[in-house]
C-alpha positions as CSV (number, residue, x, y, z in Angstrom):
1,M,-25.6,-1.7,-2.7
2,T,-21.9,-1.7,-2.0
3,P,-19.7,-3.0,-4.8
4,A,-18.0,-6.3,-4.2
5,I,-14.4,-5.5,-3.6
6,G,-13.1,-8.7,-5.0
7,E,-14.3,-7.5,-8.4
8,Q,-11.8,-4.7,-8.2
9,R,-8.8,-6.9,-7.3
10,E,-5.8,-6.2,-9.5
11,A,-4.6,-9.0,-11.6
12,L,-1.1,-9.8,-12.8
13,A,0.3,-7.0,-15.0
14,P,3.4,-6.3,-16.8
15,A,5.7,-3.5,-15.7
16,S,4.5,-0.1,-16.6
17,E,5.7,1.2,-20.0
18,Q,5.9,4.5,-21.8
19,V,3.1,5.2,-24.1
20,A,3.6,7.3,-27.2
21,H,0.8,9.9,-28.1
22,H,0.0,8.1,-31.3
23,E,-0.7,4.9,-29.4
24,I,-3.4,6.4,-27.2
25,E,-6.2,6.3,-29.7
26,Q,-5.3,2.6,-30.5
27,R,-5.4,1.7,-26.8
28,I,-8.7,3.5,-26.2
29,D,-10.2,1.7,-29.2
30,Q,-8.9,-1.6,-27.9
31,Y,-10.0,-1.3,-24.2
32,G,-12.5,1.7,-24.0
33,G,-15.3,0.6,-26.4
34,E,-16.6,1.9,-29.6
35,G,-16.9,5.5,-30.6
36,D,-14.7,8.5,-31.1
37,S,-11.6,7.3,-29.3
38,E,-10.1,10.7,-28.8
39,N,-13.2,12.2,-27.2
40,R,-15.0,9.3,-25.6
41,I,-13.3,8.1,-22.4
42,E,-15.0,5.3,-20.6
43,Y,-14.4,3.6,-17.3
44,V,-16.3,0.4,-16.6
45,Q,-16.5,-1.3,-13.2
46,E,-16.6,-5.1,-13.6
47,H,-19.8,-5.2,-11.5
48,G,-21.7,-3.2,-14.0
49,I,-21.6,0.5,-13.2
50,S,-20.3,2.5,-16.1
51,F,-19.6,6.3,-16.2
52,E,-18.9,8.1,-19.5
53,W,-18.1,11.6,-20.2
54,Q,-17.0,13.6,-23.4
55,V,-13.6,15.2,-23.2
56,E,-11.5,17.4,-25.5
57,G,-8.5,17.2,-23.1
58,A,-7.3,15.9,-19.7
59,S,-8.6,19.1,-18.0
60,D,-12.2,18.1,-18.7
61,V,-12.0,14.9,-16.8
62,P,-14.1,15.2,-13.7
63,T,-12.3,16.8,-10.8
64,D,-12.6,13.7,-8.6
65,I,-10.7,11.7,-11.0
66,Q,-8.2,14.4,-11.7
67,R,-7.3,14.7,-8.1
68,L,-6.8,11.0,-7.7
69,T,-4.7,10.5,-10.8
70,G,-3.0,13.8,-11.6
71,S,-4.3,17.0,-13.2
72,L,-3.1,15.9,-16.6
73,A,-4.3,12.4,-16.5
74,I,-6.8,10.6,-18.7
75,V,-8.6,7.6,-17.3
76,C,-9.1,5.7,-20.4
77,C,-9.7,2.0,-19.9
78,V,-10.1,-1.2,-18.2
79,V,-7.5,-3.7,-19.2
80,P,-8.8,-7.3,-19.1
81,R,-6.3,-9.8,-17.7
82,S,-7.2,-13.3,-16.8
83,D,-10.6,-13.2,-15.1
84,R,-10.1,-9.8,-13.6
85,T,-9.8,-6.2,-14.7
86,Q,-7.4,-3.6,-13.8
87,P,-7.7,0.2,-13.6
88,V,-5.2,2.0,-15.9
89,V,-4.4,5.6,-16.2
90,L,-2.6,7.2,-19.1
91,Q,-0.7,10.0,-17.5
92,R,0.9,12.9,-19.4
93,H,4.7,12.8,-19.1
94,A,7.6,14.5,-20.7
95,T,8.1,11.7,-23.2
96,G,4.5,11.3,-24.0
97,Y,2.1,9.3,-21.9
98,R,3.0,6.8,-19.2
99,R,0.9,3.9,-18.0
100,V,0.1,4.1,-14.4
101,V,-1.7,1.3,-12.5
102,K,-3.7,2.7,-9.6
103,P,-4.9,0.7,-6.6
104,W,-8.4,-0.5,-7.0
105,W,-9.6,1.3,-3.9
106,V,-8.4,4.7,-5.3
107,I,-10.6,4.2,-8.4
108,A,-13.5,2.8,-6.4
109,L,-13.5,5.9,-4.1
110,A,-13.4,8.1,-7.2
111,L,-16.2,6.4,-8.9
112,A,-18.3,6.7,-5.7
113,A,-17.6,10.4,-5.5
114,I,-18.7,10.8,-9.2
115,G,-21.7,8.6,-8.9
116,C,-22.9,10.0,-5.6
117,G,-26.4,11.6,-6.1
118,R,-26.6,10.7,-9.8
119,S,-29.6,8.9,-11.3
120,G,-29.1,5.2,-11.6
121,Y,-26.0,5.1,-9.2
122,Q,-26.0,1.7,-7.5
123,G,-23.7,2.6,-4.6
124,S,-24.4,3.4,-1.1
125,A,-27.5,5.7,-0.4
126,E,-25.4,7.6,2.0
127,C,-22.8,9.8,0.3
128,A,-20.0,11.3,2.4
129,V,-19.5,15.0,1.8
130,L,-15.8,15.4,1.9
131,S,-13.8,18.1,0.2
132,D,-10.7,16.0,0.1
133,P,-11.3,12.5,1.4
134,V,-8.6,10.0,2.3
135,V,-7.7,7.8,-0.6
136,D,-5.0,5.7,0.9
137,L,-3.8,4.5,4.4
138,F,-0.6,3.5,6.1
139,A,0.4,2.3,9.5
140,D,3.6,1.1,11.1
141,G,5.0,1.0,14.5
142,D,3.1,3.4,16.7
143,F,2.0,5.9,14.0
144,T,-0.5,6.2,11.1
145,C,-0.5,8.2,8.0
146,A,-3.4,9.0,5.5
147,E,-3.1,10.3,1.9
148,R,-5.7,12.7,0.8
149,Q,-7.3,13.2,-2.5
150,D,-5.2,16.3,-3.2
151,G,-1.9,14.3,-2.7
152,S,-1.1,15.6,0.7
153,V,-0.2,13.3,3.6
154,W,-1.3,13.6,7.1
155,C,0.2,11.6,10.0
156,W,-0.5,11.1,13.7
157,G,0.9,9.1,16.6
158,A,4.4,8.5,17.9
159,N,7.1,11.0,16.8
160,D,10.1,10.2,18.8
161,S,12.2,9.8,15.7
162,G,10.5,12.4,13.6
163,Q,8.6,9.9,11.8
164,L,5.5,12.2,11.3
165,G,7.5,14.5,9.0
166,D,6.2,17.7,10.6
167,G,9.6,18.9,11.5
168,T,9.2,18.2,15.2
169,F,9.7,15.3,17.6
170,T,6.3,15.9,19.3
171,T,3.6,13.2,19.5
172,R,0.5,14.1,17.7
173,H,-2.9,13.1,18.8
174,T,-4.6,14.6,15.8
175,P,-3.4,14.4,12.1
176,A,-0.8,16.8,11.1
177,P,0.5,17.5,7.5
178,V,3.8,16.2,6.3
179,N,5.9,19.1,5.0
180,L,6.3,17.8,1.4
181,P,7.0,20.0,-1.6
182,G,4.2,18.6,-3.7
183,P,1.6,16.0,-4.1
184,V,2.7,12.3,-3.5
185,T,2.5,9.6,-6.1
186,A,3.8,6.9,-3.9
187,F,4.2,6.6,-0.1
188,G,5.5,4.1,2.4
189,T,6.2,3.7,6.1
190,G,8.8,1.8,8.1
191,Q,8.8,1.2,11.8
192,R,10.0,4.7,12.7
193,H,10.4,6.4,9.3
194,A,8.6,7.1,6.1
195,C,9.3,8.0,2.5
196,A,7.3,9.6,-0.3
197,H,7.6,10.0,-4.0
198,T,6.3,13.3,-5.3
199,D,5.2,14.5,-8.6
200,D,8.6,16.0,-9.4
201,D,10.0,12.5,-9.5
202,N,12.0,12.9,-6.2
203,V,12.0,10.7,-3.2
204,Y,11.9,12.3,0.2
205,C,12.5,10.4,3.5
206,W,12.4,11.4,7.1
207,G,12.5,9.7,10.6
208,R,14.9,7.2,12.2
209,N,18.0,6.6,10.2
210,Q,20.3,4.4,12.4
211,R,20.9,1.9,9.5
212,G,20.9,4.5,6.7
213,Q,17.3,3.5,5.7
214,L,16.6,7.1,4.7
215,A,19.0,6.8,1.8
216,L,20.4,10.2,2.4
217,G,24.1,9.2,2.4
218,N,24.3,9.5,6.1
219,E,22.8,8.0,9.3
220,A,21.4,11.0,10.9
221,T,17.8,11.1,12.0
222,T,15.7,14.0,10.5
223,A,12.2,15.1,11.5
224,A,11.6,16.9,8.2
225,P,11.4,15.3,4.7
226,A,14.8,15.4,3.0
227,A,15.5,14.7,-0.7
228,T,17.4,11.5,-1.3
229,P,20.5,12.0,-3.6
230,N,20.1,10.3,-7.0
231,P,16.7,8.6,-6.3
232,P,15.5,5.8,-8.6
233,A,13.6,7.3,-11.6
234,M,9.8,6.8,-11.9
235,T,9.1,5.3,-8.5
236,T,5.7,3.6,-8.4
237,A,5.7,1.9,-4.9
238,L,7.5,2.3,-1.5
239,G,7.9,0.0,1.4
240,G,9.8,-0.1,4.6
241,G,10.8,-2.1,7.7
242,S,12.6,-1.3,11.0
243,S,15.9,-0.7,9.1
244,Q,15.2,-0.7,5.4
245,T,13.4,1.2,2.6
246,L,12.4,-0.4,-0.6
247,V,11.7,1.4,-3.9
248,V,9.9,-0.2,-6.9
249,T,10.2,1.7,-10.1
250,E,8.0,1.9,-13.2
251,A,10.4,-0.5,-15.0
252,G,10.0,-3.1,-12.3
253,E,13.4,-2.5,-10.7
254,L,13.9,-2.8,-6.9
255,Y,16.2,-0.6,-4.9
256,M,16.9,-0.7,-1.2
257,A,18.5,1.4,1.4
258,G,19.4,0.3,5.1
259,L,20.4,-3.1,6.4
260,F,19.9,-6.5,4.6
261,N,19.9,-4.8,1.3
262,G,19.8,-8.1,-0.7
263,V,23.1,-7.5,-2.7
264,G,25.0,-10.4,-1.1
265,N,26.0,-9.1,2.3
266,F,24.5,-8.2,5.6
267,Q,26.0,-4.7,5.6
268,R,24.1,-1.4,5.6
269,E,23.8,0.9,2.7
270,N,22.9,4.6,3.3
271,T,21.9,5.2,-0.4
272,F,19.7,3.2,-2.7
273,V,21.3,0.2,-4.3
274,A,19.8,-2.1,-6.8
275,V,18.5,-5.6,-5.7
276,A,19.0,-8.3,-8.3
277,L,15.9,-10.3,-9.0
278,P,15.1,-12.8,-11.8
279,G,12.4,-10.5,-13.2
280,P,10.5,-7.2,-12.9
281,V,9.1,-6.5,-9.4
282,R,5.4,-5.7,-8.7
283,R,5.4,-5.1,-4.9
284,A,8.0,-5.2,-2.0
285,A,7.8,-5.1,1.7
286,G,10.1,-5.1,4.7
287,A,9.7,-6.0,8.4
288,S,11.5,-5.7,11.6
289,S,12.7,-8.5,14.0
290,P,12.4,-8.8,17.7
291,R,15.4,-11.1,17.9
292,P,18.7,-9.7,19.2
293,F,21.3,-8.7,16.5
294,T,18.8,-9.2,13.7
295,D,17.2,-6.5,11.6
296,G,14.3,-8.1,9.8
297,H,13.6,-9.4,6.4
298,S,12.3,-8.2,3.1
299,C,10.2,-9.8,0.3
300,A,9.2,-8.9,-3.3
301,V,6.5,-10.1,-5.6
302,L,7.6,-10.3,-9.3
303,V,5.3,-9.5,-12.1
304,D,5.1,-13.2,-13.0
305,G,3.7,-14.0,-9.6
306,R,6.7,-15.5,-7.9
307,V,7.8,-14.3,-4.5
308,Y,11.4,-13.8,-3.2
309,C,12.7,-13.0,0.3
310,W,15.9,-12.3,2.0
311,G,17.3,-11.3,5.4
312,T,16.6,-12.9,8.8
313,G,15.1,-16.4,8.4
314,L,15.3,-18.1,11.7
315,D,11.6,-18.6,12.0
316,G,11.1,-19.7,8.5
317,Q,9.9,-16.2,7.3
318,L,11.8,-16.4,4.1
319,G,9.6,-19.3,2.9
320,H,12.4,-21.3,1.2
321,G,11.9,-24.5,3.3
322,L,14.7,-23.6,5.8
323,E,14.9,-21.9,9.2
324,E,17.9,-19.7,8.2
325,G,18.6,-16.4,6.8
326,S,19.9,-15.3,3.3
327,A,21.8,-12.2,2.3
328,T,20.4,-12.5,-1.3
329,P,16.8,-13.1,-2.4
330,V,15.6,-16.8,-2.3
331,E,12.4,-18.0,-3.9
332,V,9.5,-18.8,-1.7
333,L,8.3,-22.4,-2.4
334,G,5.1,-23.1,-4.1
335,I,3.8,-19.7,-5.1
336,D,3.6,-18.5,-8.8
337,N,0.5,-16.3,-8.8
338,A,1.1,-13.6,-6.0
339,I,-0.1,-10.1,-6.6
340,D,0.9,-8.5,-3.2
341,I,3.0,-9.2,-0.1
342,A,3.0,-8.2,3.6
343,T,5.6,-8.9,6.2
344,G,5.5,-9.1,10.0
345,N,8.4,-9.5,12.4
346,E,8.7,-13.2,12.0
347,F,6.4,-14.0,9.2
348,S,5.3,-13.2,5.7
349,C,2.0,-13.5,3.8
350,A,1.2,-13.3,0.1
351,L,-2.0,-12.4,-1.6
352,L,-2.7,-14.5,-4.7
353,N,-4.6,-13.4,-7.8
354,D,-7.6,-15.7,-7.0
355,G,-8.0,-14.1,-3.5
356,E,-6.3,-16.9,-1.7
357,V,-3.7,-16.0,1.0
358,R,-0.6,-17.9,1.9
359,C,1.6,-17.3,5.0
360,W,4.9,-18.7,6.4
361,G,7.1,-18.1,9.4
362,D,6.1,-18.0,13.0
363,G,3.0,-20.2,13.4
364,G,1.0,-17.9,15.7
365,S,0.9,-15.2,12.9
366,L,-0.1,-17.4,10.0
367,G,-3.9,-17.6,10.6
368,A,-4.0,-21.4,10.6
369,G,-4.0,-21.9,14.4
370,A,-0.8,-22.4,16.4
371,T,1.4,-24.4,14.2
372,G,4.9,-23.7,15.4
373,L,7.5,-22.6,12.9
374,V,6.5,-23.0,9.2
375,S,9.1,-22.5,6.5
376,T,6.9,-23.1,3.6
377,P,3.6,-21.3,2.7
378,I,0.3,-22.4,4.3
379,R,-3.3,-21.2,3.9
380,P,-5.0,-19.2,6.6
381,T,-8.5,-20.4,7.5
382,L,-10.3,-17.5,5.8
383,S,-13.9,-18.2,4.6
384,Q,-13.9,-15.5,1.9
385,P,-11.4,-14.6,-0.8
386,A,-9.2,-11.6,0.2
387,A,-8.9,-8.3,-1.8
388,Q,-6.2,-6.6,0.2
389,L,-3.5,-7.6,2.8
390,A,-1.6,-5.9,5.5
391,A,0.7,-7.0,8.3
392,D,3.1,-5.7,11.1
393,D,4.7,-7.0,14.2
394,D,2.9,-10.3,14.9
395,T,-0.4,-9.5,13.2
396,A,-2.0,-9.8,9.7
397,C,-5.3,-8.5,8.5
398,V,-7.2,-8.8,5.2
399,V,-10.2,-7.0,3.5
400,T,-12.3,-9.8,2.1
401,D,-14.3,-9.7,-1.1
402,D,-17.4,-8.7,0.9
403,A,-15.6,-5.7,2.3
404,E,-15.1,-7.1,5.7
405,V,-11.8,-6.9,7.8
406,W,-10.4,-10.1,9.3
407,C,-7.3,-10.2,11.5
408,W,-5.2,-12.8,13.2
409,G,-2.0,-13.0,15.3
410,G,-1.1,-11.1,18.4
411,F,-3.5,-8.1,17.8
412,P,-6.3,-7.4,18.7
413,A,-7.2,-10.7,20.5
414,A,-4.1,-12.9,20.4
415,D,-6.0,-15.3,18.2
416,P,-4.0,-17.5,15.8
417,T,-7.1,-17.9,13.5
418,P,-8.9,-15.1,11.6
419,T,-11.4,-13.1,13.6
420,R,-13.8,-10.5,12.1
421,V,-13.4,-6.8,13.2
422,E,-16.7,-5.5,14.1
423,G,-18.1,-2.0,13.6
424,L,-16.2,-0.9,10.5
425,G,-18.8,-1.0,7.7
426,A,-17.8,-1.6,4.1
427,T,-14.0,-1.3,3.9
428,A,-11.6,-0.6,1.1
429,K,-8.3,-1.0,2.9
430,V,-6.8,-1.9,6.2
431,A,-3.4,-0.8,7.6
432,V,-1.7,-2.5,10.6
433,G,0.8,-1.1,13.1
434,E,2.5,-2.8,16.1
435,E,-0.6,-2.6,18.4
436,H,-3.1,-0.8,16.4
437,A,-4.9,-0.9,13.0
438,C,-6.9,1.5,10.9
439,A,-9.4,0.9,8.1
440,L,-10.3,3.1,5.2
441,G,-14.0,2.7,4.4
442,L,-15.7,2.9,1.0
443,D,-17.3,6.1,2.4
444,G,-13.8,7.7,2.5
445,L,-13.6,7.7,6.3
446,V,-10.8,6.4,8.5
447,R,-11.5,4.2,11.5
448,C,-8.9,3.0,14.0
449,W,-8.7,0.7,17.0
450,G,-6.2,-0.8,19.4
451,Q,-3.5,0.9,21.5
452,D,-3.6,4.7,21.8
453,L,-0.7,5.4,24.3
454,K,1.1,7.4,21.6
455,G,-1.7,8.9,19.8
456,Q,-1.8,6.4,17.0
457,L,-5.7,6.3,17.1
458,A,-6.1,10.1,17.3
459,R,-8.6,9.8,20.1
460,R,-7.0,10.9,23.5
461,A,-9.7,8.8,25.1
462,Q,-8.1,5.7,26.6
463,P,-4.9,3.6,26.2
464,W,-6.6,0.7,24.5
465,T,-9.9,0.2,22.7
466,S,-11.3,-2.6,20.7
467,E,-14.0,-0.4,19.3
468,A,-13.2,1.3,16.0
469,A,-13.8,5.1,15.9
470,I,-13.5,7.7,13.1
471,V,-10.4,9.7,12.7
472,D,-11.5,13.1,11.6
473,V,-8.8,13.8,9.1
474,E,-11.1,16.1,7.2
475,A,-12.1,18.2,10.2
476,T,-8.4,18.6,11.0
477,V,-7.7,19.7,7.5
478,L,-10.4,22.3,7.5
479,S,-9.8,23.7,11.0
């Protein structure tokens, strides 16, 4: 049977820290169970599936896990926090080992790959045979990107600003590789640009740059990945909007390039600048705005569960009880247990650590029926807890605990209340663009639906479809 996704949900966690070599044995003793802590590495899923293997070094960790977490990584433990567990990787680094929290769906896909075909495995009876399956998925504007198990990124769809990163401005109806110098460890998309953090600790950006959002020290659009000067060290997460890029570091620091940079003015910055927040950051997201002379808003979730937003706020999307913007971060009212954030053009939504969702801003995008403008968080009418959250333009979607996808807003059916997306199967993650969406299944396959005028569904079949179909990233890779 398919594992319940809610059981994999990340809980609140402190910022990542450096872990000295001598601390590894103690940590494995504490979280990995009894036995020889240097040789016995155990990963336990909360729903009861456990895989164990004997190792003498990181190179002996199963290939599927190596590819997902880095060739020199050791998966050591499940850290109990509150009523949830959180996958943790101790990754070899120049100063010892650093603690890296991986998204739950990455670990779930790895466990499925390892358990597939083994005696006693309780996963799906049908195991996808993929050499390098997709492990993460991103969508924004009119394009889509998929990260594969080997750390490569493949994109398709609109490319008028070079947002596909293939060195051209040619629309792609099939996935094409981004020309990056190495495997990615973090990736993020904006409306017409994208950025990646690679294993050499550099940040590369490409695409539209009219506001300096590529952090290259200029405002020139580029169709090929370019290294940002003096990037923030140890980047763990990336996000973007129409005119901004956000970087979260291992230490919980937030940096931003582009417009509405959160440093006390509404000017643009074409290099990364630090955003002052009252605590370490867990996640961050940015959004565009359809209003004239406005360029969107951004939000960040702190490690302690609070949410802060800044930028355009005329529709209540900052969540601070007012319908006005702010050049500096303001606290969203009534939330102290958020673990993730998603932003649309005129609204924002937060995922809480108990699976609840809260949204604020333009009422048609809040999942609670047409409510007008709402400047404080309200609850969408979801019948199941959510495990993952995504938004863009005027649409939001969630993956629920039972692995279903529910969406509301302007796409796909202009419904202000959540509607189940049919034909997806068990889903790990959903990604939302302006008029399309894609889902990553627990089988490692990508399925997309919506508008395909610019190739964002990789189908070449019709301009619009409500029927989700597989994007054959693997076949493209092997051809």
